[in-house]
C-alpha positions as protocol buffer text, in pm:
chain_id: "A"
residue {
  index: 1
  type: MET
  ca { x: 12998 y: 4628 z: 18998 }
}
residue {
  index: 2
  type: GLN
  ca { x: 12620 y: 4563 z: 18914 }
}
residue {
  index: 3
  type: ILE
  ca { x: 12458 y: 4593 z: 18678 }
}
residue {
  index: 4
  type: TYR
  ca { x: 12068 y: 4627 z: 18627 }
}
residue {
  index: 5
  type: THR
  ca { x: 11824 y: 4545 z: 18338 }
}
residue {
  index: 6
  type: GLN
  ca { x: 11827 y: 4836 z: 18047 }
}
residue {
  index: 7
  type: GLN
  ca { x: 12148 y: 4997 z: 18182 }
}
residue {
  index: 8
  type: ILE
  ca { x: 12488 y: 5076 z: 17997 }
}
residue {
  index: 9
  type: VAL
  ca { x: 12788 y: 5060 z: 18222 }
}
residue {
  index: 10
  type: GLY
  ca { x: 13033 y: 5256 z: 18019 }
}
residue {
  index: 11
  type: LEU
  ca { x: 13421 y: 5170 z: 18078 }
}
residue {
  index: 12
  type: SER
  ca { x: 13693 y: 5370 z: 17960 }
}
residue {
  index: 13
  type: GLY
  ca { x: 14054 y: 5347 z: 17999 }
}
residue {
  index: 14
  type: PRO
  ca { x: 14390 y: 5342 z: 17834 }
}
residue {
  index: 15
  type: SER
  ca { x: 14531 y: 5114 z: 17562 }
}
residue {
  index: 16
  type: GLY
  ca { x: 14646 y: 4772 z: 17721 }
}
residue {
  index: 17
  type: CYS
  ca { x: 14502 y: 4864 z: 18084 }
}
residue {
  index: 18
  type: GLY
  ca { x: 14273 y: 4545 z: 18086 }
}
residue {
  index: 19
  type: LYS
  ca { x: 13934 y: 4644 z: 17961 }
}
residue {
  index: 20
  type: SER
  ca { x: 13898 y: 4362 z: 17687 }
}
residue {
  index: 21
  type: VAL
  ca { x: 14025 y: 4084 z: 17936 }
}
residue {
  index: 22
  type: PHE
  ca { x: 13793 y: 4205 z: 18165 }
}
residue {
  index: 23
  type: LEU
  ca { x: 13535 y: 4144 z: 17941 }
}
residue {
  index: 24
  type: LYS
  ca { x: 13680 y: 3807 z: 17845 }
}
residue {
  index: 25
  type: SER
  ca { x: 13658 y: 3724 z: 18208 }
}
residue {
  index: 26
  type: LEU
  ca { x: 13301 y: 3803 z: 18243 }
}
residue {
  index: 27
  type: ALA
  ca { x: 13228 y: 3607 z: 17945 }
}
residue {
  index: 28
  type: ASP
  ca { x: 13398 y: 3295 z: 18084 }
}
residue {
  index: 29
  type: LEU
  ca { x: 13664 y: 3304 z: 17824 }
}
residue {
  index: 30
  type: ILE
  ca { x: 13964 y: 3338 z: 18022 }
}
residue {
  index: 31
  type: GLU
  ca { x: 14020 y: 3250 z: 18405 }
}
residue {
  index: 32
  type: SER
  ca { x: 13917 y: 3505 z: 18641 }
}
residue {
  index: 33
  type: ARG
  ca { x: 13929 y: 3532 z: 19034 }
}
residue {
  index: 34
  type: GLY
  ca { x: 13616 y: 3740 z: 19071 }
}
residue {
  index: 35
  type: ASN
  ca { x: 13273 y: 3615 z: 19187 }
}
residue {
  index: 36
  type: ILE
  ca { x: 13034 y: 3691 z: 18853 }
}
residue {
  index: 37
  type: LYS
  ca { x: 12674 y: 3612 z: 18866 }
}
residue {
  index: 38
  type: LEU
  ca { x: 12406 y: 3685 z: 18655 }
}
residue {
  index: 39
  type: ALA
  ca { x: 12060 y: 3693 z: 18800 }
}
residue {
  index: 40
  type: GLY
  ca { x: 12177 y: 3596 z: 19145 }
}
residue {
  index: 41
  type: ILE
  ca { x: 12321 y: 3244 z: 18952 }
}
residue {
  index: 42
  type: HIS
  ca { x: 12734 y: 3212 z: 18983 }
}
residue {
  index: 43
  type: SER
  ca { x: 12901 y: 3149 z: 18638 }
}
residue {
  index: 44
  type: LYS
  ca { x: 13033 y: 2859 z: 18732 }
}
residue {
  index: 45
  type: ALA
  ca { x: 12712 y: 2684 z: 18818 }
}
residue {
  index: 46
  type: ILE
  ca { x: 12607 y: 2709 z: 18427 }
}
residue {
  index: 47
  type: GLU
  ca { x: 12805 y: 2499 z: 18134 }
}
residue {
  index: 48
  type: ALA
  ca { x: 13057 y: 2773 z: 17973 }
}
residue {
  index: 49
  type: PRO
  ca { x: 12882 y: 2767 z: 17626 }
}
residue {
  index: 50
  type: LYS
  ca { x: 12540 y: 2828 z: 17787 }
}
residue {
  index: 51
  type: TRP
  ca { x: 12654 y: 3127 z: 18005 }
}
residue {
  index: 52
  type: ARG
  ca { x: 12818 y: 3276 z: 17673 }
}
residue {
  index: 53
  type: GLN
  ca { x: 12477 y: 3281 z: 17516 }
}
residue {
  index: 54
  type: LYS
  ca { x: 12360 y: 3437 z: 17794 }
}
residue {
  index: 55
  type: VAL
  ca { x: 12660 y: 3684 z: 17884 }
}
residue {
  index: 56
  type: GLN
  ca { x: 12735 y: 3745 z: 17479 }
}
residue {
  index: 57
  type: LEU
  ca { x: 13125 y: 3936 z: 17432 }
}
residue {
  index: 58
  type: VAL
  ca { x: 13124 y: 4130 z: 17114 }
}
residue {
  index: 59
  type: PRO
  ca { x: 13471 y: 4154 z: 17044 }
}
residue {
  index: 60
  type: ALA
  ca { x: 13642 y: 4463 z: 16880 }
}
residue {
  index: 61
  type: GLU
  ca { x: 13783 y: 4215 z: 16626 }
}
residue {
  index: 62
  type: SER
  ca { x: 13520 y: 4014 z: 16565 }
}
residue {
  index: 63
  type: PHE
  ca { x: 13564 y: 3643 z: 16422 }
}
residue {
  index: 64
  type: TRP
  ca { x: 13460 y: 3509 z: 16072 }
}
residue {
  index: 65
  type: TRP
  ca { x: 13506 y: 3118 z: 15989 }
}
residue {
  index: 66
  type: HIS
  ca { x: 13276 y: 3086 z: 15735 }
}
residue {
  index: 67
  type: ASN
  ca { x: 13321 y: 3174 z: 15374 }
}
residue {
  index: 68
  type: THR
  ca { x: 12939 y: 3419 z: 15380 }
}
residue {
  index: 69
  type: VAL
  ca { x: 12797 y: 3611 z: 15582 }
}
residue {
  index: 70
  type: GLY
  ca { x: 12456 y: 3416 z: 15594 }
}
residue {
  index: 71
  type: GLU
  ca { x: 12639 y: 3070 z: 15716 }
}
residue {
  index: 72
  type: HIS
  ca { x: 12720 y: 3253 z: 16044 }
}
residue {
  index: 73
  type: PHE
  ca { x: 12390 y: 3333 z: 16163 }
}
residue {
  index: 74
  type: GLN
  ca { x: 12149 y: 3084 z: 16287 }
}
residue {
  index: 75
  type: HIS
  ca { x: 11804 y: 3231 z: 16128 }
}
residue {
  index: 76
  type: PRO
  ca { x: 11736 y: 3440 z: 15886 }
}
residue {
  index: 77
  type: MET
  ca { x: 11881 y: 3796 z: 15934 }
}
residue {
  index: 78
  type: ASN
  ca { x: 11646 y: 4086 z: 16089 }
}
residue {
  index: 79
  type: LYS
  ca { x: 11596 y: 4302 z: 15744 }
}
residue {
  index: 80
  type: ASP
  ca { x: 11482 y: 4612 z: 15963 }
}
residue {
  index: 81
  type: HIS
  ca { x: 11807 y: 4577 z: 16162 }
}
residue {
  index: 82
  type: LEU
  ca { x: 12031 y: 4571 z: 15863 }
}
residue {
  index: 83
  type: VAL
  ca { x: 11835 y: 4855 z: 15702 }
}
residue {
  index: 84
  type: ARG
  ca { x: 11861 y: 5035 z: 16032 }
}
residue {
  index: 85
  type: LEU
  ca { x: 12256 y: 5006 z: 16048 }
}
residue {
  index: 86
  type: SER
  ca { x: 12282 y: 5074 z: 15661 }
}
residue {
  index: 87
  type: LEU
  ca { x: 12341 y: 4741 z: 15578 }
}
residue {
  index: 88
  type: ALA
  ca { x: 12267 y: 4620 z: 15214 }
}
residue {
  index: 89
  type: THR
  ca { x: 11981 y: 4368 z: 15304 }
}
residue {
  index: 90
  type: ASP
  ca { x: 12109 y: 4085 z: 15080 }
}
residue {
  index: 91
  type: ILE
  ca { x: 12432 y: 4084 z: 15272 }
}
residue {
  index: 92
  type: ALA
  ca { x: 12382 y: 3741 z: 15395 }
}
residue {
  index: 93
  type: ARG
  ca { x: 12534 y: 3639 z: 15038 }
}
residue {
  index: 94
  type: ASN
  ca { x: 12841 y: 3840 z: 15064 }
}
residue {
  index: 95
  type: PRO
  ca { x: 13168 y: 3633 z: 15107 }
}
residue {
  index: 96
  type: VAL
  ca { x: 13323 y: 3752 z: 15447 }
}
residue {
  index: 97
  type: ASN
  ca { x: 13680 y: 3892 z: 15278 }
}
residue {
  index: 98
  type: GLN
  ca { x: 13490 y: 4157 z: 15089 }
}
residue {
  index: 99
  type: LEU
  ca { x: 13350 y: 4327 z: 15406 }
}
residue {
  index: 100
  type: SER
  ca { x: 13475 y: 4634 z: 15557 }
}
residue {
  index: 101
  type: THR
  ca { x: 13612 y: 4638 z: 15900 }
}
residue {
  index: 102
  type: GLY
  ca { x: 13293 y: 4862 z: 15984 }
}
residue {
  index: 103
  type: GLN
  ca { x: 13034 y: 4572 z: 15822 }
}
residue {
  index: 104
  type: LYS
  ca { x: 13212 y: 4304 z: 16035 }
}
residue {
  index: 105
  type: GLN
  ca { x: 13139 y: 4514 z: 16321 }
}
residue {
  index: 106
  type: ARG
  ca { x: 12795 y: 4595 z: 16280 }
}
residue {
  index: 107
  type: LEU
  ca { x: 12704 y: 4224 z: 16140 }
}
residue {
  index: 108
  type: ALA
  ca { x: 12920 y: 4086 z: 16467 }
}
residue {
  index: 109
  type: LEU
  ca { x: 12681 y: 4281 z: 16665 }
}
residue {
  index: 110
  type: LEU
  ca { x: 12349 y: 4159 z: 16471 }
}
residue {
  index: 111
  type: ARG
  ca { x: 12509 y: 3806 z: 16501 }
}
residue {
  index: 112
  type: SER
  ca { x: 12518 y: 3799 z: 16874 }
}
residue {
  index: 113
  type: LEU
  ca { x: 12169 y: 3963 z: 16901 }
}
residue {
  index: 114
  type: GLU
  ca { x: 12019 y: 3698 z: 16695 }
}
residue {
  index: 115
  type: LYS
  ca { x: 12114 y: 3461 z: 17062 }
}
residue {
  index: 116
  type: LYS
  ca { x: 11907 y: 3731 z: 17267 }
}
residue {
  index: 117
  type: PRO
  ca { x: 12169 y: 3785 z: 17522 }
}
residue {
  index: 118
  type: GLN
  ca { x: 12099 y: 3905 z: 17901 }
}
residue {
  index: 119
  type: VAL
  ca { x: 12449 y: 4091 z: 17898 }
}
residue {
  index: 120
  type: LEU
  ca { x: 12579 y: 4233 z: 17621 }
}
residue {
  index: 121
  type: LEU
  ca { x: 12993 y: 4299 z: 17630 }
}
residue {
  index: 122
  type: LEU
  ca { x: 13073 y: 4545 z: 17390 }
}
residue {
  index: 123
  type: ASP
  ca { x: 13412 y: 4595 z: 17297 }
}
residue {
  index: 124
  type: GLU
  ca { x: 13442 y: 4914 z: 17100 }
}
residue {
  index: 125
  type: PRO
  ca { x: 13130 y: 4822 z: 16880 }
}
residue {
  index: 126
  type: THR
  ca { x: 13147 y: 5128 z: 16702 }
}
residue {
  index: 127
  type: GLY
  ca { x: 13558 y: 5196 z: 16704 }
}
residue {
  index: 128
  type: SER
  ca { x: 13545 y: 5145 z: 16294 }
}
residue {
  index: 129
  type: LEU
  ca { x: 13212 y: 5343 z: 16209 }
}
residue {
  index: 130
  type: ASP
  ca { x: 13141 y: 5720 z: 16096 }
}
residue {
  index: 131
  type: ASN
  ca { x: 12949 y: 5915 z: 16263 }
}
residue {
  index: 132
  type: GLU
  ca { x: 12586 y: 5838 z: 16138 }
}
residue {
  index: 133
  type: ASN
  ca { x: 12668 y: 5443 z: 16174 }
}
residue {
  index: 134
  type: THR
  ca { x: 12799 y: 5487 z: 16524 }
}
residue {
  index: 135
  type: ALA
  ca { x: 12494 y: 5679 z: 16610 }
}
residue {
  index: 136
  type: SER
  ca { x: 12247 y: 5380 z: 16445 }
}
residue {
  index: 137
  type: VAL
  ca { x: 12455 y: 5123 z: 16641 }
}
residue {
  index: 138
  type: GLU
  ca { x: 12431 y: 5333 z: 16937 }
}
residue {
  index: 139
  type: SER
  ca { x: 12020 y: 5342 z: 16911 }
}
residue {
  index: 140
  type: LEU
  ca { x: 11978 y: 4957 z: 16790 }
}
residue {
  index: 141
  type: VAL
  ca { x: 12168 y: 4860 z: 17142 }
}
residue {
  index: 142
  type: ARG
  ca { x: 11985 y: 5099 z: 17368 }
}
residue {
  index: 143
  type: ASP
  ca { x: 11638 y: 4978 z: 17174 }
}
residue {
  index: 144
  type: TYR
  ca { x: 11767 y: 4598 z: 17238 }
}
residue {
  index: 145
  type: LEU
  ca { x: 11847 y: 4631 z: 17593 }
}
residue {
  index: 146
  type: THR
  ca { x: 11475 y: 4806 z: 17684 }
}
residue {
  index: 147
  type: ASN
  ca { x: 11296 y: 4566 z: 17439 }
}
residue {
  index: 148
  type: ASN
  ca { x: 11456 y: 4269 z: 17614 }
}
residue {
  index: 149
  type: ASN
  ca { x: 11542 y: 4351 z: 17957 }
}
residue {
  index: 150
  type: ALA
  ca { x: 11899 y: 4328 z: 17907 }
}
residue {
  index: 151
  type: ALA
  ca { x: 12191 y: 4512 z: 17993 }
}
residue {
  index: 152
  type: ALA
  ca { x: 12571 y: 4592 z: 17856 }
}
residue {
  index: 153
  type: ILE
  ca { x: 12882 y: 4718 z: 17920 }
}
residue {
  index: 154
  type: TRP
  ca { x: 13012 y: 4923 z: 17653 }
}
residue {
  index: 155
  type: VAL
  ca { x: 13416 y: 4959 z: 17601 }
}
residue {
  index: 156
  type: SER
  ca { x: 13516 y: 5289 z: 17448 }
}
residue {
  index: 157
  type: HIS
  ca { x: 13793 y: 5577 z: 17361 }
}
residue {
  index: 158
  type: ASP
  ca { x: 13535 y: 5824 z: 17322 }
}
residue {
  index: 159
  type: PRO
  ca { x: 13467 y: 5997 z: 17648 }
}
residue {
  index: 160
  type: GLU
  ca { x: 13142 y: 6176 z: 17437 }
}
residue {
  index: 161
  type: GLN
  ca { x: 13000 y: 5844 z: 17341 }
}
residue {
  index: 162
  type: LEU
  ca { x: 13007 y: 5707 z: 17673 }
}
residue {
  index: 163
  type: LYS
  ca { x: 12874 y: 6046 z: 17816 }
}
residue {
  index: 164
  type: ARG
  ca { x: 12601 y: 5978 z: 17529 }
}
residue {
  index: 165
  type: VAL
  ca { x: 12515 y: 5581 z: 17578 }
}
residue {
  index: 166
  type: ALA
  ca { x: 12635 y: 5501 z: 17932 }
}
residue {
  index: 167
  type: ASP
  ca { x: 12388 y: 5566 z: 18213 }
}
residue {
  index: 168
  type: ILE
  ca { x: 12699 y: 5508 z: 18424 }
}
residue {
  index: 169
  type: SER
  ca { x: 13081 y: 5492 z: 18381 }
}
residue {
  index: 170
  type: PHE
  ca { x: 13404 y: 5367 z: 18523 }
}
residue {
  index: 171
  type: LYS
  ca { x: 13776 y: 5439 z: 18418 }
}
residue {
  index: 172
  type: MET
  ca { x: 13992 y: 5129 z: 18439 }
}
residue {
  index: 173
  type: GLU
  ca { x: 14372 y: 5177 z: 18533 }
}
residue {
  index: 174
  type: ASN
  ca { x: 14616 y: 4867 z: 18509 }
}
residue {
  index: 175
  type: GLY
  ca { x: 14401 y: 4634 z: 18535 }
}
residue {
  index: 176
  type: LYS
  ca { x: 14165 y: 4760 z: 18819 }
}
residue {
  index: 177
  type: ILE
  ca { x: 13859 y: 4989 z: 18812 }
}
residue {
  index: 178
  type: GLU
  ca { x: 13981 y: 5313 z: 18932 }
}
residue {
  index: 179
  type: SER
  ca { x: 13716 y: 5570 z: 18937 }
}
residue {
  index: 180
  type: VAL
  ca { x: 13331 y: 5623 z: 18873 }
}
residue {
  index: 181
  type: GLN
  ca { x: 13245 y: 5863 z: 18622 }
}
residue {
  index: 182
  type: ARG
  ca { x: 12871 y: 5980 z: 18615 }
}
């Protein structure tokens, strides 16, 4: 599989078929047998933390280790992004344990974008969102890719979503990519 800048590659398949494992291997979070390169440089030639800054995984269920939202960000939160994603501009003060699942999903995406990755690995980034917020996330990701010459792999169980966002889609079965869907 080859991914180009400003491209979204869709990935679908039944639950448990290996989509999340595939993304984790691309992010160098688990051992892989594949040959993974970014701009011609092998993943093993770059220290894992630096690779993960360039190839950011946004998991379906994000991790939160500090008490408040703002503590998870290195810089002040982008207020335009917050408004665009229907999040309060003062959400940085909110306790994480009072966030909805959908708020956590949108904030995890913003936390990843803050690092300016070259590749976004999106594991069902809108799985807990309504249609309006889903459209906002889709638009923000597309704009990010265009403005930053980045690429993305977008995992979704929604075939209509992949038709909207993906330039090309693959279907995974039993841990292998089985077919291409355009």
